[in-house]
C-alpha positions in Angstrom: -26.8 -32.7 27.7 -24.3 -29.8 27.7 -21.9 -31.8 29.8 -22.2 -34.8 27.4 -21.5 -32.6 24.4 -18.4 -31.1 26.1 -17.0 -34.5 26.9 -17.5 -35.7 23.4 -15.8 -32.6 22.0 -12.8 -33.1 24.3 -12.6 -36.7 23.4 -12.7 -35.9 19.7 -9.9 -33.3 20.1 -7.8 -35.8 22.1 -8.1 -38.4 19.4 -6.9 -35.9 16.8 -4.0 -34.9 19.0 -3.1 -38.5 19.5 -3.2 -39.4 15.9 -1.0 -36.4 15.1 1.5 -37.3 17.7 2.0 -41.0 16.6 1.9 -40.5 12.8 5.2 -40.5 10.9 5.2 -37.2 9.0 7.4 -35.2 6.7 7.1 -31.9 4.8 6.7 -30.7 1.2 8.3 -27.5 -0.1 8.0 -26.2 -3.7 8.6 -23.3 -5.9 6.2 -22.6 -8.7 7.2 -20.4 -11.7 5.7 -19.2 -15.0 7.3 -21.3 -17.8 7.3 -18.4 -20.3 8.9 -15.7 -18.0 10.5 -17.8 -15.2 8.8 -15.4 -12.8 7.3 -16.8 -9.6 3.5 -17.5 -9.5 1.8 -16.0 -6.5 -1.5 -17.4 -5.4 -1.3 -20.8 -7.1 -3.3 -23.6 -5.3 -1.5 -26.7 -4.2 -3.5 -29.8 -3.3 -2.5 -33.3 -2.2 -5.3 -35.4 -3.6 -5.0 -38.4 -1.2 -4.9 -36.4 2.0 -6.9 -33.3 1.0 -4.1 -31.0 2.4 -3.8 -27.7 0.6 -1.4 -24.7 0.4 -1.1 -21.5 -1.6 2.1 -20.0 -3.1 3.4 -16.7 -1.6 4.9 -13.7 -3.4 8.0 -15.8 -4.1 6.1 -18.6 -5.7 6.9 -20.8 -2.6 4.6 -23.1 -0.6 5.3 -25.3 2.4 3.3 -28.2 3.8 4.1 -29.8 7.1 2.6 -32.8 8.9 2.3 -34.9 5.7 2.2 -38.6 6.5 4.9 -40.6 4.9 4.0 -42.2 1.6 3.7 -41.5 -2.2 1.2 -38.9 -3.3 0.0 -37.0 -6.4 0.2 -33.3 -5.9 -1.9 -31.0 -8.2 -1.0 -27.3 -8.8 -3.6 -25.0 -10.4 -3.9 -21.3 -11.2 -6.1 -19.3 -13.5 -4.6 -18.9 -16.9 -2.3 -21.9 -16.6 -2.7 -25.6 -17.4 -3.1 -27.7 -14.2 0.1 -29.5 -13.3 0.5 -32.8 -11.4 3.7 -33.8 -9.5 4.4 -37.2 -8.0 6.1 -36.9 -4.6 7.3 -39.2 -1.9 7.3 -38.1 1.7 9.6 -39.7 4.2 9.5 -39.4 8.0 11.2 -36.3 9.2 12.3 -35.3 5.7 11.3 -32.2 3.6 10.6 -33.1 0.0 11.7 -30.2 -2.1 11.1 -29.5 -5.8 10.6 -26.8 -8.4 8.1 -26.7 -11.2 6.8 -24.5 -14.0 3.3 -23.8 -15.2 2.4 -23.4 -18.8 0.1 -20.6 -19.7 -3.1 -21.3 -21.6 -6.4 -19.8 -22.5 -8.8 -19.0 -19.7 -10.3 -22.2 -18.2 -12.1 -23.2 -15.1 -9.7 -26.1 -14.5 -7.5 -23.5 -12.7 -10.1 -22.5 -10.2 -10.1 -24.6 -7.0 -11.9 -24.3 -3.7 -8.7 -24.4 -1.6 -9.0 -24.8 2.2 -5.8 -22.7 2.5 -7.7 -19.8 1.0 -10.1 -18.1 3.3 -11.4 -16.0 0.4 -13.7 -18.1 -1.7 -13.9 -15.8 -4.7 -10.4 -14.3 -5.0 -9.4 -16.7 -7.8 -12.6 -16.0 -9.7 -11.8 -12.3 -9.8 -8.5 -13.2 -11.6 -10.5 -15.2 -14.1 -12.8 -12.4 -14.8 -10.0 -9.9 -15.3 -9.0 -12.0 -18.2 -12.4 -12.3 -19.8 -14.1 -9.0 -19.3 -13.1 -5.8 -21.2 -12.8 -2.6 -19.2 -12.1 1.0 -20.0 -10.9 2.4 -16.7 -9.8 0.9 -13.4 -13.1 2.1 -12.0 -14.8 -0.2 -14.4 -13.1 -3.1 -12.8 -15.2 -2.6 -9.7 -18.0 -4.2 -11.8 -16.1 -7.5 -11.5 -17.2 -7.8 -7.9 -20.5 -9.7 -8.1 -23.3 -7.4 -7.2 -21.3 -4.2 -7.2 -22.7 -1.5 -9.6 -21.2 1.9 -10.4 -22.5 5.1 -11.9 -20.7 8.1 -13.3 -22.3 11.5 -13.3 -19.4 13.9 -14.2 -18.3 12.4 -17.5 -15.4 10.5 -15.9 -14.1 13.3 -13.7 -15.5 12.3 -10.3 -15.2 9.0 -8.5 -18.0 6.7 -9.4 -21.1 6.3 -7.3 -21.2 2.7 -6.0 -23.9 0.2 -5.0 -23.4 -3.1 -3.2 -25.5 -5.3 -0.9 -28.4 -2.9 -0.7 -26.2 0.2 -0.1 -26.1 3.4 -2.0 -22.5 3.8 -1.2 -22.2 7.3 -2.7 -18.5 7.5 -3.7 -17.2 5.0 -1.1 -18.8 5.3 2.4 -19.2 1.5 2.8 -16.6 0.0 0.4 -12.9 0.0 1.4 -10.8 0.4 -1.8 -7.0 0.0 -1.8 -4.1 -0.3 -4.3 -0.9 -2.2 -3.3 -1.8 -1.6 0.3 -2.3 2.1 -0.2 -5.8 3.4 0.6 -7.9 5.0 -2.2 -10.8 6.3 0.0 -10.5 9.8 1.2 -11.9 10.4 4.7 -13.6 13.7 5.5 -13.6 14.6 1.9 -15.0 17.9 0.6 -17.5 16.1 -1.6 -18.4 12.9 0.3 -17.1 10.7 3.1 -14.9 7.8 1.8 -14.5 9.3 -1.7 -12.7 6.7 -3.7 -11.2 7.9 -7.0 -9.3 5.1 -8.7 -8.5 7.0 -11.9 -4.8 7.3 -11.0 -4.4 3.6 -11.8 -4.0 2.5 -15.4 -6.1 -0.6 -16.2 -3.3 -2.1 -18.2 -1.2 -2.2 -15.0 -3.6 -4.2 -12.8 -2.3 -7.7 -12.2 -4.8 -9.0 -9.7 -8.0 -7.9 -7.8 -9.2 -9.4 -4.6 -12.5 -8.6 -3.0 -14.9 -9.6 -0.2 -18.4 -8.8 0.9 -19.2 -7.9 4.4 -16.9 -6.8 7.3 -15.1 -10.1 7.7 -11.5 -9.4 6.5 -9.3 -8.7 9.5 -6.9 -6.3 7.7 -9.7 -4.2 6.2 -10.9 -1.6 8.7 -12.6 1.7 8.1 -15.4 1.7 5.5 -15.3 -2.0 4.9 -18.9 -2.6 5.9 -20.6 -3.7 2.7 -17.3 -5.0 1.4 -13.8 -4.2 0.2 -11.8 -4.3 -3.0 -8.0 -4.5 -3.3 -6.0 -4.0 -6.5 -2.5 -5.2 -7.0 -0.4 -3.8 -9.8 2.2 -5.6 -11.9 5.8 -5.8 -10.8 6.8 -6.1 -14.4 5.2 -5.9 -17.9 5.0 -9.0 -20.1 5.7 -6.7 -23.0 6.3 -3.0 -23.7 3.3 -1.7 -25.5 1.7 1.3 -27.3 -2.1 1.4 -27.4 -4.4 3.7 -29.3 -8.1 4.0 -28.8 -10.8 6.0 -30.6 -14.5 6.2 -30.6 -17.6 8.3 -31.4 -18.6 11.3 -29.4 -15.0 12.6 -29.7 -13.4 9.8 -27.5 -9.6 9.3 -27.8 -7.0 7.6 -25.6 -3.4 6.6 -25.9 -1.5 4.4 -23.4 2.2 3.5 -23.4 4.1 1.0 -21.2 7.9 0.5 -21.5 10.1 -2.0 -19.7 13.2 0.0 -18.9 14.8 -2.7 -16.8 14.4 -6.5 -17.0 17.5 -8.1 -15.5 17.0 -11.8 -15.0 20.3 -12.3 -13.3 19.8 -9.6 -10.7 16.0 -10.1 -10.6 15.4 -6.4 -11.1 12.5 -5.0 -13.1 11.3 -1.5 -13.8 8.8 0.1 -16.1 7.1 3.4 -16.8 3.6 3.7 -18.2 1.3 6.6 -19.0 -2.0 7.6 -20.7 -3.7 10.6 -22.1 -7.5 10.5 -22.7 -9.9 13.0 -24.1 -13.7 12.7 -24.3 -16.0 15.4 -25.8 -19.0 13.3 -24.5 -22.4 12.4 -25.8 -24.1 15.4 -24.1 -25.4 18.4 -26.1 -22.8 20.6 -24.5 -19.1 19.5 -24.9 -17.8 17.9 -21.7 -14.1 18.3 -22.8 -12.9 15.7 -20.3 -9.0 15.5 -20.1 -6.9 13.1 -18.1 -3.2 12.4 -18.0 -1.6 9.6 -16.0 2.0 8.6 -15.3 3.3 5.6 -13.3 6.8 4.2 -12.7 7.5 1.1 -10.7 10.8 -0.6 -9.7 11.0 -4.0 -8.1 13.9 -6.2 -7.1 14.3 -9.5 -5.4 17.0 -8.8 -2.9 17.3 -12.5 -2.4 15.1 -15.6 -2.9 13.2 -14.5 0.2 13.1 -10.7 0.0 11.2 -8.5 -2.4 11.2 -4.7 -2.5 9.3 -2.3 -4.8 8.8 1.4 -5.1 5.9 3.0 -7.1 5.5 6.6 -8.2 2.2 7.5 -9.7 0.2 10.6 -10.5 -2.7 11.9 -12.5 -4.6 15.0 -13.2 -7.9 15.7 -15.0 -10.3 18.5 -15.7 -13.7 18.5 -17.2 -17.1 20.2 -17.8 -20.3 18.4 -17.0 -24.0 18.8 -17.6 -24.9 17.5 -14.2 -28.2 16.0 -13.0 -31.3 17.3 -14.8 -34.9 17.2 -13.6 -37.3 15.0 -15.5 -39.9 17.8 -15.9 -37.4 19.9 -17.9 -37.1 17.0 -20.4 -40.8 16.3 -20.5 -41.8 19.9 -21.2 -39.2 20.2 -24.0 -36.9 22.8 -22.3 -33.9 20.5 -22.9 -33.2 17.1 -24.3 -32.2 14.1 -22.3 -28.6 15.1 -23.0 -29.1 18.7 -22.2 -28.1 20.8 -19.2 -29.6 23.4 -16.9 -26.3 24.8 -15.8 -22.8 23.8 -16.7 -20.8 22.2 -13.9 -17.0 21.6 -14.0 -14.1 20.4 -11.9 -10.5 19.4 -11.7 -8.5 17.0 -9.6 -5.1 15.4 -9.2 -3.3 12.9 -7.0 0.4 12.0 -6.7 1.6 8.9 -4.7 4.8 7.3 -3.5 4.4 3.7 -2.2 7.2 1.5 -0.8 6.5 -2.2 -0.4 8.6 -4.8 1.2 7.9 -8.5 1.7 10.0 -11.3 3.2 9.8 -15.0 3.9 11.3 -15.2 7.3 11.2 -19.0 7.4 9.3 -21.9 5.8 6.5 -21.0 8.3 6.5 -17.2 8.5 6.0 -14.3 6.1 6.2 -10.5 6.7 5.0 -7.7 4.4 4.9 -4.0 4.9 4.3 -0.8 3.0 4.9 2.9 3.5 3.0 5.5 1.5 2.5 9.2 1.1 0.5 11.3 -1.3 -0.7 14.7 -2.3 -4.3 15.3 -3.5 -6.1 18.3 -5.0 -9.9 18.6 -5.7 -12.1 21.4 -6.9 -15.7 20.9 -8.0 -18.5 23.3 -9.1 -22.1 22.0 -9.0 -25.7 23.1 -8.8 -28.0 20.4 -7.7 -31.0 22.6 -6.9 -30.7 25.4 -9.4 -32.8 28.4 -7.9 -34.3 26.7 -4.8 -32.5 28.8 -2.2 -31.2 31.8 -4.1 -33.7 32.9 -6.7 -31.4 35.6 -8.0 -27.9 34.1 -8.2 -28.7 30.4 -8.2 -27.5 27.7 -5.8 -24.1 27.0 -7.4 -21.6 25.6 -4.9 -17.8 25.0 -4.8 -16.3 22.0 -3.0 -12.6 22.2 -2.7 -9.7 20.8 -0.7 -5.9 20.1 -0.9 -4.7 17.0 1.0 -1.6 15.4 2.4 -1.8 11.8 3.4 0.7 9.3 4.7 0.6 5.9 6.3 2.2 2.6 7.2 1.0 -1.0 7.3 2.7 -4.1 8.6 1.4 -7.7 8.5 3.0 -10.9 9.9 1.8 -14.4 9.3 3.2 -17.6 10.8 2.1 -21.2 10.6 2.7 -23.7 13.4 1.3 -26.6 15.3 -1.0 -26.1 18.2 -2.0 -29.1 20.3 -1.3 -31.3 17.2 -3.4 -29.1 14.9 -2.2 -26.9 12.1 -2.6 -23.3 13.0 -1.9 -19.9 11.6 -1.6 -16.5 13.3 -1.9 -13.2 11.4 -1.1 -10.0 13.2 -0.7 -6.5 11.9 -0.4 -2.8 12.9 -0.7 0.4 11.0 -1.4 4.1 11.0 -2.9 6.6 8.6 -2.8 10.4 8.8 -4.8 12.8 6.6 -4.5 16.6 6.6 -7.2 18.1 4.4 -6.3 21.8 4.0 -8.9 24.5 3.2 -11.7 21.9 3.1 -14.4 24.1 1.7 -18.1 24.3 0.8 -19.2 27.7 -0.6 -22.1 29.3 -2.4 -20.6 30.9 -5.5 -21.6 32.7 -8.7 -19.8 32.0 -12.0 -17.1 30.1 -10.1 -15.1 33.3 -9.4 -17.4 35.1 -6.9 -17.8 33.7 -3.4 -21.3 34.6 -2.1 -21.0 32.7 1.2 -18.7 30.3 2.8 -20.8 27.5 4.3 -17.8 25.5 5.6 -14.1 26.1 5.5 -11.3 24.6 7.7 -8.5 22.2 8.1 -9.1 18.6 8.9 -6.5 16.5 10.8 -7.5 12.8 11.1 -5.3 10.0 12.4 -6.3 6.3 12.4 -4.1 3.9 14.4 -4.9 0.2 14.3 -3.8 -3.3 15.3 -5.3 -6.7 14.6 -4.8 -10.3 15.3 -6.4 -13.4 13.7 -6.1 -17.1 14.5 -6.9 -19.9 12.0 -7.0 -23.4 13.4 -7.3 -26.4 11.0 -9.5 -28.7 13.1 -9.0 -31.1 10.3 -7.2 -30.5 7.0 -10.5 -29.2 5.5 -12.3 -27.8 8.6 -11.0 -24.3 9.5 -11.9 -22.0 12.3 -11.0 -18.3 12.0 -11.3 -15.9 14.9 -9.8 -12.5 15.5 -10.3 -8.8 16.3 -9.0 -5.5 15.3 -8.7 -2.3 17.3 -9.0 1.2 15.7 -8.2 4.4 17.4 -9.1 7.8 15.8 -7.9 11.3 16.6 -10.2 13.9 14.9 -9.2 17.6 14.9 -10.9 20.3 13.0 -9.6 23.8 12.7 -12.6 25.9 11.7 -11.6 28.9 9.5 -15.0 30.5 9.3 -15.0 34.1 10.7 -18.2 33.2 12.7 -16.6 30.2 14.4 -12.8 30.5 14.6 -11.9 27.5 16.7 -10.0 24.2 16.9 -11.7 21.2 18.3 -10.5 17.6 18.9 -12.4 14.4 19.6 -11.0 10.9 20.0 -12.8 7.6 19.6 -12.0 3.9 19.4 -13.7 0.6 18.5 -13.1 -3.1 18.5 -14.2 -5.2 15.6 -14.4 -8.9 16.4 -14.8 -11.4 13.6 -15.2 -15.2 13.4 -15.8 -17.7 10.7 -16.0 -21.5 10.1 -15.7 -23.2 6.8 -15.4 -26.8 5.7 -14.2 -28.0 2.3 -15.3 -31.2 0.7 -12.1 -32.3 -1.0 -11.3 -29.5 -3.5 -14.8 -29.2 -5.0 -17.1 -27.8 -2.4 -17.3 -25.5 0.7 -19.8 -24.5 3.2 -19.1 -21.6 5.5 -20.5 -19.3 8.1 -19.1 -15.8 8.9 -19.9 -13.3 11.6 -18.2 -10.0 11.9 -18.4 -6.4 12.9 -17.0 -3.4 11.0 -17.6 0.3 10.9 -17.5 3.4 8.8 -16.2 6.6 10.3 -18.0 9.9 10.2 -16.6 13.1 8.7 -14.3 14.8 11.2 -16.4 18.0 11.0 -19.5 16.0 12.1 -17.4 14.2 14.8 -16.2 17.4 16.6 -19.6 18.9 16.4 -21.5 15.9 17.8 -18.9 14.7 20.3 -20.9 11.5 20.4 -20.3 7.7 20.6 -21.9 7.1 17.2 -19.1 8.7 15.3 -17.8 5.1 14.4 -21.2 3.4 13.5 -21.0 -0.3 13.8 -22.0 -2.9 11.2 -23.0 -6.3 12.5 -23.2 -8.9 9.7 -23.3 -12.7 9.1 -23.1 -14.8 6.0 -24.1 -18.5 5.5 -22.9 -19.7 2.1 -21.8 -22.5 -0.1 -19.3 -22.9 -3.0 -19.6 -25.8 -5.3 -17.6 -27.2 -8.2 -19.8 -30.2 -9.2 -17.6 -30.9 -12.1 -14.4 -29.2 -13.4 -16.1 -26.9 -15.9 -18.8 -25.4 -13.5 -18.4 -23.2 -10.4 -21.4 -22.2 -8.3 -21.7 -20.1 -5.1 -24.6 -18.8 -3.1 -25.0 -17.0 0.2 -27.7 -15.7 2.5 -26.7 -12.7 4.6 -27.8 -10.0 7.0 -26.2 -6.7 7.9 -27.4 -4.3 10.7 -25.9 -0.9 10.5 -26.0 1.4 13.6 -26.2 4.6 11.5 -26.9 5.3 7.9 -25.5 7.9 5.6 -28.1 9.5 3.3 -27.4 11.8 0.4 -29.2 15.2 0.5 -29.3 16.8 -2.9 -30.3 20.3 -2.0 -27.2 20.7 0.3 -24.8 18.4 -1.7 -23.9 16.7 1.5 -24.4 13.4 3.2 -26.6 13.4 6.3 -26.8 10.9 9.1 -30.0 8.9 9.9 -31.0 6.0 12.1 -30.1 2.3 12.0 -30.9 0.0 9.1 -31.2 -3.7 8.4 -30.4 -5.4 5.1 -31.0 -9.1 4.3 -30.2 -10.7 1.0 -29.3 -13.6 -1.3 -26.2 -13.7 -3.6 -25.8 -16.2 -6.3 -22.9 -16.6 -8.8 -22.3 -19.1 -11.6 -19.2 -19.7 -13.9 -19.6 -22.3 -16.6 -17.1 -23.4 -19.3 -19.6 -24.5 -21.9 -17.0 -25.5 -24.4 -13.2 -25.2 -24.3 -13.6 -21.9 -26.2 -17.0 -20.7 -24.8 -17.4 -19.3 -21.2 -20.5 -18.1 -19.5 -21.0 -16.3 -16.2 -23.9 -14.8 -14.2 -24.4 -13.0 -10.9 -27.8 -12.5 -9.3 -28.3 -10.4 -6.1 -31.4 -9.6 -4.1 -31.6 -7.4 -1.1 -34.4 -6.4 1.3 -33.4 -3.3 3.2 -35.3 -1.1 5.7 -34.8 1.6 8.3 -35.7 -0.3 11.4 -36.8 2.7 13.6 -39.2 4.2 11.0 -42.9 3.3 10.6 -43.9 0.7 8.0 -44.3 2.4 4.6 -41.9 5.2 5.5 -38.9 2.9 6.1 -37.4 2.5 2.6 -33.7 3.2 2.1 -33.4 5.7 -0.7 -31.6 4.5 -3.9 -30.7 1.1 -2.2 -30.6 -1.5 -5.0 -33.1 -4.3 -4.6 -32.4 -6.7 -7.5 -29.3 -6.7 -9.7 -27.8 -9.1 -12.1 -24.8 -9.2 -14.5 -23.6 -11.8 -16.8 -22.5 -12.7 -20.3 -20.9 -15.1 -22.8 -17.2 -15.0 -23.8 -15.6 -16.9 -26.7 -11.8 -17.3 -27.0 -10.6 -19.1 -30.2 -7.2 -20.5 -30.9 -6.7 -18.3 -34.0 -6.4 -15.2 -31.8 -10.0 -14.1 -32.0 -12.2 -13.5 -28.9 -15.6 -12.0 -28.5 -18.1 -11.4 -25.8 -21.5 -10.0 -25.0 -22.5 -8.9 -21.5 -25.5 -7.5 -19.8 -26.0 -5.5 -16.6 -29.5 -5.2 -15.0 -30.7 -3.1 -12.1 -34.4 -3.2 -11.2 -36.5 -0.2 -10.2 -35.7 0.9 -6.6 -37.1 3.4 -4.1 -35.7 6.9 -4.4 -37.2 8.2 -1.2 -38.3 6.9 2.2 -42.0 6.1 1.4 -41.3 4.7 -2.1 -43.5 7.3 -3.7 -40.6 8.3 -6.1 -39.0 5.5 -8.1 -35.4 5.4 -9.5 -35.9 3.7 -12.8 -34.1 0.4 -13.5 -32.2 -0.5 -16.7 -30.9 -3.3 -18.7 -27.8 -2.5 -20.9 -25.8 -4.8 -23.2 -22.2 -4.4 -24.2 -20.2 -6.4 -26.8 -16.6 -6.8 -27.8 -14.5 -8.4 -30.5 -10.7 -8.8 -30.2 -7.9 -10.2 -32.4 -4.6 -10.8 -30.7 -1.2 -12.0 -31.9 2.2 -12.0 -30.3 3.1 -8.5 -31.3 -0.2 -6.7 -31.8 -3.8 -6.7 -30.9 -7.0 -5.1 -32.3 -10.3 -4.6 -30.6 -13.8 -3.3 -31.1 -16.1 -2.5 -28.2 -19.7 -1.6 -28.4 -21.4 -0.1 -25.3 -25.2 -0.1 -25.0 -25.5 -2.4 -28.0 -29.2 -2.0 -28.4 -29.2 1.8 -27.7 -31.4 1.5 -24.6 -32.5 4.8 -23.0 -31.3 4.5 -19.4 -30.4 6.7 -16.5 -26.9 6.1 -15.0 -27.3 8.3 -11.8 -30.6 9.3 -10.2 -31.6 11.3 -7.1 -34.9 12.5 -5.7 -34.1 16.2 -5.3 -36.2 19.2 -4.6 -35.3 21.8 -7.2 -36.7 25.1 -8.6 -36.0 26.3 -12.1 -35.6 30.0 -12.9 -39.1 30.4 -14.3 -40.9 28.4 -11.6 -42.8 29.9 -8.7 -42.6 26.9 -6.4 -40.1 24.0 -6.0 -40.7 20.5 -7.2 -39.3 17.3 -5.7 -38.7 14.6 -8.4 -36.0 12.5 -10.0 -33.0 14.3 -11.3 -30.8 12.2 -13.4 -27.7 11.8 -15.5 -28.4 9.9 -18.7 -26.4 6.8 -19.5 -24.3 6.4 -22.6 -26.2 5.8 -25.9 -24.8 3.4 -28.5 -21.0 3.9 -28.4 -18.3 2.3 -30.6 -14.6 2.2 -29.6 -11.7 0.8 -31.7 -8.3 0.0 -30.2 -5.0 -1.1 -31.5 -2.0 -2.3 -29.4 1.6 -2.9 -30.5 3.8 -5.0 -28.2 7.6 -5.0 -28.3 
């Protein structure tokens, strides 16, 4: 039977090769631009209706199709936010048909979303759609656009958000790889938590596009990309200069400014500066006095029609007070209110970045992109998670602190060619990242100023070198096989500065991460796919040099089986069943304010998403996610994964009218979930509604946003923590929480010039 299948397969491939060899073929090359700005449109889908051949425009708005049989065809170009465009072309044997076209912008519609065989990422275009229909306050809020990804803030906006995805409590980034313009956001071996991903240095007004993926399947996403990854791309130019003012209750105020300082159409040069200042007193009983200031400048130039260079300078700093997590019993006995505090917490942080990007179309078949980045980072946080559990006199207040220099380089090369008569694509890349975290500290302190005991203090030197290669073979125009692997090599060095252990230790490790996928597109309206891949999340360098063990790069083995459907042009559906086995789990330990290592886990789940254009002006969306997760080496009943989400859903309605008015109402729901290993403590679920109304004209825009529309009582962050209050004789283990925002109104006004 096996021999028969082999012969049939070889015969099938031989037929395909023969057909390709004898067919008279030509090529199609096009440039797609925005009609209003004359700027190239990147990521537009191009589809030849009669042959089901597809392509995607690159950073220069250019696409190229080869191997098109001679004849007359209708070519359709689509992109979110633009009217679909049709072009009649005639392909001749051995001739490249060239043309240029412009797309006309329009209100958001699903006509611009296609399931393109040239796009391995099924949902990348949907994220662009959602960016245009969902209001956000910060770039961190944009993470909610990833179906199934939830975030929680428990320092008033000062810390990176806690994240949840595919049954993971990701803490601040242990299992989601986050990047901006090719520059990593996650901080490895961070003083507060591994993979700490603080996006607050990016202004939301500057985000042009957001791509994402679930699982460890993307070849160029390495460390921490186990549950998934999110990549932000900022604008190369501003559509308009603008001034924006925002104000709300609880003492919220924000102003943002963006100014085009160079817009030279002849030399194709663009430059802008943008900044923001925000202040929030907060809804807690004690003022939070959150302050943040951001400044970004970006210059980009098209050196030629095939070369693009940009340089971005960005920086931010913020400081805040916080009420921290409070125990349920303190609220129930009337000691404090839901918005009270046991002990004030506070912190400050800053980050400054330089990012150089270069991309080039080498030929009609090949593209090259690279970026070089460097940055300086500062972080200092004072917290007390356990109050008087360990020190009944001075309390358990801790300081987590570090200063960091980071630098890195990424290079990626893609080329299309014909292999045995079949269309093929090779993607290859190399890169390096270096982090030096100086004076990385955890100390027991009193009143911030007095250090009672240094629990950890030292310098971290961590280098990650990597290379990857991926091959895509179009077995037919719509059947695509992807296969590749990446290699990561780590050099971990820790210089311990504690007087009790003055030493410098180094440990090296490496790992291969193979990935394979197969997907088939039915015309431009449906896709079935199967993915298998391995990924990893690295351990903290301090743990690595102490363990000297092979599990310092814990593996994630995952597979997805899914489908994407567009049964008619106004409806888009997708669903997937998946499983992910993780070699080693990170678990947050509240009484130490650290993340501990535990045994292997298994998660299985179902994801479902729907986008529906009910009317030309009314748009609906919903995402539903279910996960069953367990620690596979623990006995039944004691194998729950603390704080892992089980059932989540987000969705809403958006109305966009021709007179400039738009409005929306959205919900986000998280069900109850276990807070400890035996499910005896429950982290309470919530259902929160938000609403928006906006009025936009060419030169100005006004908006009203209402958060927690029905004033639900909900907990944003929750932990099962053993604590002892000053007046208690014995500790108590129970939920400690940060309350979610009550009913909140925000007004905004924007002037464009």
